[in-house]
C-alpha positions, 0 to 999 in steps of 0.5 A: 500500500506504499505510495509510488511517486513519479521520479520526474515529479519529486526532487532527487534530494527528496528521494535521497532523503527517503532512502536515508530514512529507510536505510536507517531503519534497516540499521537498527534492531527491529526486534520489539522491546519490552513495554517498560523499555519502550516507555523509558525510551519514549521519555528519553526522546521526549515523545510525550506528545499525544493526539486524540484527533486521529482516532477519538482516543488519546495516542502518542503522536508518533503512533497515531494512525494519521499524519498529524501535528500538535502545537501546544500553548507553550509552543504558541507562546514561544512563537509569539503567535497572535492569531491561529493563522500565525500558528498554522503557517508553521505546520508542514504541508499547510499554507495560509492563503487569503481570499479577496472578501474580508481577507478571510484565510484559506487553509490550503493543505497539500495543494488543495486550493479552491475559492472558499476553501471548504475542503479543510474542516475546522473544529472547536473542541471537536465541534465543526464551526462551518458556515452552511451557506458557503461551507467554510468558516465564513466570509466574515472571519476576523481571526481567532485569538490564542490566549485561551488555546491549550493546543491545536491538533492537525491532521493532514489527509482524509478524516471523513471516516471519523468526522464526516463531511469536509474532513477532506484535505485535513482537519484542524481541532482548536482545543481551549484551556480547561480548569486544570490548566488555569489557576487564578487570574491572568490579565494581558494586553497587546499594542502594535502596528496598524493601530492594533490593540487587544486586552484579555482576562483568563480566570480559573476557580471553583464554583460549588462542585464545578471547576470553572474557567472563564475567558474575555477578550476585546480587540480592534485594528485598523488593518494593514494598508497594502495597495491594490493597483488594479481591481475588477472595476479596472478591467470593466473600465477597460472594456467599457471606456470608463474610469470608475475604479478606485484602484490604485487604492488600499485594501480595507482590513480593519475590525473590532472583536469580542470573545467570551467563554466559560467552561465548567467541569465535574469529573468527566462532565464538561460544559462550555459556552462561547461567544465570538463577535466580529464587528465593523469588519472591512471588506478586504479587497472587496466582495466582488474584488473591487475596492470597497471603502464602505462595506462593513460586516458583522458576525456573531457565533454562539457555541454551547457544548456538553461532553460526558466521557467515560460513562461505564456501562459494564467492565467492557463497555464505556460510552460518551455523549456529545451535544452541541448547539451552534448559532451563526449570524452574518449581516452587513449593517453597512452595505457592501459596495460591490462596484464603485460609483459610476460602474457600468457607464454611470448606471450606478451613481452611488455604486452597486450595493448589496447586503446578503444576510444569513442566520444559521442554527446547527444542533448536533448530537452523538453517542460513542460506545467503546468495547474493550472485552476482545483481547487486542482490540478496542472497538468504537461504535458511533451514532449521531444526528445533525440538524443544520438549519439556515432558517433565515435569509435577507437581502438588500440591494439597489439592482435587479436581475437582467431579464435573460438571467445573465449580463449586466444587472439592472440598476434600481432607484434605491436600496430596497429589501428584496422578497425572499423569493427574489433574493440570493438564496431562500432558507434551507435545512439539512438533516444528517444521520450517521453511523461509524465503526472503528477497530484499533487492533494490536496485531502484535506488540509492534503492529497496530491496525486501525480500520474504520467505516462511516456512513452519512445519510443526507436529507438533500443529496443522499448517502456516502460511505467512507473507509479508512485503514492504517497500519502502524509498525514500530519497526524498532525502538526508535523507528516507526512506519505507517501505511495509511489509506482513506477516502473522504467527502466534501458536502455541497454548500447551500450556496452551491446547491441553491443560489439563485437570482445572481447575475454571475453564479447559480446553484445546482440542486443535483450536485453530488459531494466531492470525493478524495482517495488518499494513500500515505506512507510515513517514516518517523526516526528518532535518530538520537535523544535530541533529534527526530526526523519524519518523512510523509509521502502522499498521493491522492485523487479527487473526483466530482470536484464542484466547478462553475461553467458558463455565464451566468456560471452553473455549478456542476461536478465537472472536475478531477485532480490528482496530487502527490508529494512529501513533507520532511520534518526535523527537530533537533536540540542544538545545545541544552538551550538551543532548539531547531524545528523545520520542514520542507514540503513539496507537492505537485497537483494536476488538473486532469481536465487540462493536464496542467498544474491545478495552480495557486498553492505553493509547490515548495514550502520551507520553514525553519525556527530556532529557539534560544533560552538565554540566561535568566529566563529570557527566550529568543525565537527566530523563524524563516518561512519560504513560499515558492512555486505557485503556478497559475491555473490553466487559462490564467496567463499571468506570470506565476505568483511571486515567491517570498521569504519572511523572517519573524523575531520574538523576544520574551522576558521571564515571568516576573511576579512583580512586572509580569511577562513581556513579549516583543514580536516583529513579523516580516522583519525585512519587509518582504513583498508578500502576495497571495493569489487572486482568484481567476474566474473563467466564467466571469465577464472579467476573468482576472479580477485583481491583476497583481494579486492580494498584498499582505502586511509588511513589517509589523511590531507587537508588544504584549504584556501579561500578568498573573494576579 
């Protein structure tokens, strides 16, 4: 089941690295050691990291049946990371890109790139935080703070056999801090570039029989002011002989944010409630890729979660119950300026304005039974039901649909609320029932086979069944080999299924889910007590990809893509006070309809970080990030997206009981010109919307202070 990569598609250095790792495994003693010896060796090697995302139960990271990474709160602090995106860019095989609207992040895993990035599933404490309308985290995102994050678990590769829809290219689980990690009160503040300010409070206490932790954070920023030299209106001006475009002009990335949460635990019972408000969020490069200085978005997210683990039913049977309620509202109190004043030969003197608002409610319930009465096996049986309801939609706009359903929209006299039947989409509801089974079978002391199968039944498009197989071989005390196979699916979003009355893009209720099949081989070598290497090779095939054709574009299952590559990771303690971590990721994706590169994702991603614990507890971190080889998709005649290298520096003081702890972080130290690819839309009147791509922030400086009361 090992992955075979075409020799021409992988650099020779990578092949040499693979041979070196494999040869190293042949040089060590392959005979399994007694359990006590293995545990002692694991402690010596520092192999104490564990992950529950791979199987649903905690396993040492090195033996987890997946290609996985774990980033802890301590590592986040050492990085000086301010937001989830800062952390994820350091994960092998994962690149954080952007979309024009709101500059929302795209978590691009192994070259799987799309306009809205619904192929990467993001969880908060195991609960999906997916917007039903678009299928991603939402176009009014506004960042995810890290002060209350305990750890972030990431799987690269399919996860639908355990997590269902959208666990397609990868899964990211954000785990917040529990009462056992927070004692007393900690306050903090941050100030820096772009008029950015943050303040937060984290408090842990006992309330009756419950251990409780609360978190409160407020933040705001004007956002960076990168320049858009040419936008979608520029292209329309060239076609129509007008000059309405606001380009050259600045992107608009300001926001206000409020985060609050409370979590209570009593033994194995955990209850939590969190609230996230993003207000006055500016439109980035514009909802229609035309500079918009006016539009403001607002989103509110409520998440209530109850988890009861380790319910003993008998000596061999345990159960766990999960219930969650997720409310997601997106509105635009200040209407989006889709196109500027003067668009379409002056037909829109005030600009083309719109406000597509949605209200969603997601209720999920599941029960998992674990059976351990069969020697060498741990069997998990899961049952669940999701009620996913976009129960209200609302649209304001000053234009109407052209009579033939295509072409230039017709201007209205003023902004009006459109009847739901004539709006961008009507309310929709989806019900999902699922069942899965998984067996973790210890074939021998050094062999573990994980086999799983999950079936999901959807009320709107039918059923889908997805298997997984993972064979983990402890080849020796210091070498582990994994052979992995999995299939995953991505459910069509409500926009893709039901979007109507849009002059550019229409839904298709006959869509099927996208499907991906992946093979992986992983070698992990603890070369010495202070050095670890990991090589992950992968190959996948995607089919039934949802794409758009025609004008107005109609979505259809018309795409197929294949990909292959590897991720080489290294950790090495250079000296007692010096630590190096780094990786090189290579991927090659092919669009099967054209035979050319699928485009836009980095073919080469090189990352390295050095941490130094200096005298008296001071900590210094220096990291470099190289992104290269981003080709364009077929038909996009622009030059490749420019490569870039950024360098970040962090300096952290020791925690002091009198003055607190200070952290100074400089991102993009040498002010590199960083750009993320703008979308190419062959079905649009102007296929190239922003010619020079999306400018990212230049050099920025942040100073953070926190104090334990």
